[in-house]
N, C-alpha and C positions, 0 to 999 in steps of 0.2 A: 139647443140655437134656435131653432122655429116659436119653441116653449119662450124663451126670453123676448124674443123678436114681440110677439102675441099679447106680453105683460105687456111691453111698455109702447106697446099702440095705445093705449090712451089715456096716454101722459106729453100725448102729438101740444106740442103750444099754439092751438090756431095762431093768434096776436101775430105770431115768429111767422106763419106761413099767409097770414091775409097779405103784409104788404107783396110775397113777391104775390100770390098775381093776380093785386093786384096792378103790379108791372110788368106784368107777363101779356094782359089785360089789354091795357097801353100798346107796350113796345105789336104785339099782334095787330091790331085796328090797325097802328098809324103806317107798317107792315103792308098788310091793303089799301089802304085810303092809296098810298106811293103811287104801290103798282098799277092800280085804276089811273093813273091822270095817261091824259095822252101826251105825244110825246111832244105834238105843238103849243104845248099849256106850258110845259119844264123849261123847254126853247125858250120861252115870253121870257120865265121868272130870272131865268137863268142872267138876261143878260138885261132885264130891267134896269139894275144896281147906275150900270154905262149909260141909259139913254138922259140925254138931257132933252130937255119939254121949255 
């Protein structure tokens, strides 16, 4: 079984893995930025559509 895995390891399609890595990176960066936002900023943005100026 290990021999088969090692033989097919060179046939990995990097063009299929690249979009997955890009999506994962984008998702993680978005998550980190969101978690760093202050609670007051999130509350302000949450009520913004209901404000009338």
